[in-house]
C-alpha positions as CSV (number, residue, x, y, z in Angstrom):
1,M,0.0,0.0,0.0
2,A,2.6,2.6,1.1
3,H,5.1,1.4,-1.6
4,T,2.6,2.1,-4.4
5,A,1.6,5.5,-2.9
6,V,5.2,6.6,-2.5
7,S,6.2,5.3,-6.0
8,N,3.2,7.2,-7.5
9,Q,4.2,10.4,-5.6
10,Q,0.7,10.6,-4.0
11,E,0.0,13.2,-1.3
12,K,-2.3,10.9,0.5
13,Y,-3.5,7.3,0.4
14,G,-6.4,6.6,-2.0
15,R,-8.9,3.9,-2.6
16,L,-6.4,1.8,-4.7
17,N,-3.9,1.8,-1.9
18,Y,-6.4,0.5,0.6
19,M,-7.6,-2.1,-1.9
20,I,-4.1,-3.4,-2.3
21,R,-3.7,-3.7,1.5
22,A,-7.0,-5.4,1.9
23,R,-6.3,-7.9,-0.9
24,L,-2.9,-8.7,0.5
25,F,-4.2,-9.2,4.0
26,K,-7.0,-11.4,2.8
27,G,-4.7,-13.4,0.6
28,L,-2.1,-13.9,3.4
29,K,-4.8,-14.9,5.8
30,N,-6.5,-17.5,3.6
31,G,-3.2,-18.7,2.1
32,T,-3.8,-17.7,-1.5
33,M,-1.0,-15.1,-1.5
34,N,2.5,-15.0,-0.1
35,I,4.8,-12.2,0.8
36,K,7.5,-11.8,-1.9
37,S,10.8,-13.4,-1.0
38,I,13.7,-11.5,0.5
39,F,15.4,-12.3,-2.8
40,D,13.5,-9.4,-4.4
41,D,14.8,-7.1,-1.6
42,E,18.3,-8.4,-2.2
43,K,18.1,-7.3,-5.9
44,I,17.0,-3.8,-4.7
45,K,19.7,-3.7,-2.1
46,I,22.3,-4.3,-4.9
47,Q,20.7,-1.8,-7.2
48,T,20.6,0.8,-4.4
49,G,24.3,1.0,-4.2
50,Q,26.8,1.6,-1.4
51,V,24.8,3.9,1.0
52,C,23.7,3.7,4.6
53,N,20.2,2.3,4.5
54,Y,19.2,4.6,7.4
55,C,20.6,8.0,6.6
56,G,22.0,7.7,3.0
57,A,25.6,8.4,3.9
58,G,28.2,6.9,1.5
59,M,31.2,6.7,3.7
60,D,32.3,4.5,6.6
61,L,29.9,1.7,5.8
62,A,29.6,-1.6,7.6
63,L,27.3,-4.5,7.6
64,E,24.4,-4.0,10.1
65,H,22.2,-6.7,11.5
66,I,18.5,-5.7,11.3
67,F,17.7,-8.0,14.2
68,P,20.7,-7.6,16.5
69,Q,22.6,-10.8,17.1
70,K,22.5,-10.1,20.9
71,R,18.7,-10.3,20.6
72,G,18.8,-13.6,18.6
73,G,19.2,-12.2,15.1
74,K,20.8,-14.5,12.6
75,D,24.2,-13.7,10.9
76,D,22.9,-14.3,7.4
77,A,22.3,-12.2,4.3
78,E,18.6,-11.7,4.9
79,N,19.3,-10.0,8.2
80,L,22.1,-7.7,6.9
81,I,22.1,-4.3,5.3
82,L,24.6,-1.5,4.9
83,S,24.8,1.1,7.6
84,C,27.3,3.9,8.3
85,R,29.3,3.5,11.4
86,S,27.4,6.4,13.1
87,C,23.9,4.9,12.6
88,N,25.2,1.4,13.4
89,S,26.7,2.7,16.7
90,K,23.6,4.7,17.6
91,K,21.2,1.8,16.9
92,G,23.4,-0.6,18.8
93,T,21.4,-3.6,20.0
94,K,18.1,-1.8,19.9
95,D,15.2,-3.1,17.9
96,L,15.1,-1.3,14.5
97,M,11.6,0.1,15.0
98,E,12.4,1.1,18.6
99,W,15.4,3.0,17.3
100,M,13.2,4.6,14.6
101,N,10.7,5.8,17.2
102,Q,13.5,7.2,19.4
103,R,14.9,9.1,16.4
104,G,11.5,10.5,15.5
105,K,12.1,9.7,11.9
106,F,10.4,7.1,9.7
107,L,12.9,4.9,8.0
108,P,12.9,4.3,4.2
109,L,10.1,1.9,3.2
110,M,12.5,-0.7,1.8
111,V,14.1,-1.0,5.2
112,I,10.8,-1.3,7.0
113,R,9.5,-3.8,4.4
114,R,12.6,-6.0,4.9
115,Y,12.2,-5.7,8.7
116,M,8.5,-6.7,8.5
117,K,9.3,-9.7,6.2
118,L,11.9,-10.9,8.7
119,V,9.3,-10.5,11.5
120,Y,6.7,-12.4,9.5
121,S,9.2,-15.2,8.6
122,Y,10.2,-15.5,12.2
123,C,6.6,-15.8,13.3
124,V,5.8,-18.4,10.7
125,E,8.9,-20.4,11.6
126,H,8.1,-20.3,15.3
127,D,4.3,-20.8,14.9
128,L,3.4,-17.5,16.4
129,L,0.8,-16.2,14.0
130,E,-2.1,-17.7,15.8
131,K,-0.9,-16.8,19.3
132,P,-2.5,-13.9,21.1
133,L,-0.5,-10.6,20.8
134,D,-0.1,-10.2,24.5
135,E,1.4,-13.7,24.8
136,V,3.8,-13.0,21.9
137,A,4.8,-9.6,23.5
138,K,6.1,-11.5,26.6
139,M,8.4,-13.8,24.6
140,A,12.1,-13.3,24.1
141,L,12.1,-12.4,20.4
142,P,14.8,-10.8,18.1
143,F,12.3,-7.9,17.6
144,K,9.9,-5.9,19.8
145,I,6.4,-6.5,18.7
146,E,5.2,-3.4,20.5
147,F,7.2,-1.1,18.1
148,M,5.8,-2.5,14.9
149,P,4.5,0.5,13.0
150,A,0.7,0.7,13.1
151,H,0.5,4.1,11.4
152,F,2.5,5.3,8.5
153,P,3.1,9.0,7.5
154,K,1.6,10.4,4.4
155,P,3.2,9.0,1.2
156,N,4.7,12.4,0.3
157,E,6.5,12.3,3.7
158,M,8.2,9.0,3.1
159,M,10.9,7.6,0.7
160,L,11.5,4.2,-0.7
161,N,15.3,4.1,-0.3
162,A,17.9,5.9,1.7
163,E,19.7,6.7,-1.5
164,E,17.1,9.4,-2.0
165,L,18.7,11.3,0.9
166,V,22.2,11.4,-0.7
167,P,22.9,14.8,-2.2
168,V,24.1,14.7,-5.8
169,D,27.7,15.7,-6.1
170,S,28.2,17.8,-9.2
171,N,31.6,16.2,-9.7
172,D,30.0,12.8,-10.2
173,N,28.6,14.0,-13.6
174,K,32.0,14.9,-15.0
């Protein structure tokens, strides 16, 4: 829903966006649809280039675990993105969405989408989808369920990728 609205440069969500969300929700619930694989995100990650996925910086980059290893995150490609050392250090072992809330800035949609796919995969793998939310919130998980975004900003206040934050250097065009 948000991806389509941001891609179409909409000022607000429209009927089509809500229809997309409703169709996906219904399809996921009844098993007729699946979330696209992380492979699609990997292609986008490669195309995005060498920038921090949080702030768009192009220097001092390191691999960042979306789900921190100290919280049970895996050390595999699906859980890794590029981050500048400053963002990596500031995030530390915090949950990604918790850190986003502390910063008061909504992360690029591609980062949130990847995070939510990891949450969904984890929940499927550990048979958590049918458990009551209050029960899941008490579990030791590699993410904090209470920080999952329930509300998104208007589409014109969001971006798909952090590369949109990077200022264009006029020397790059020479």
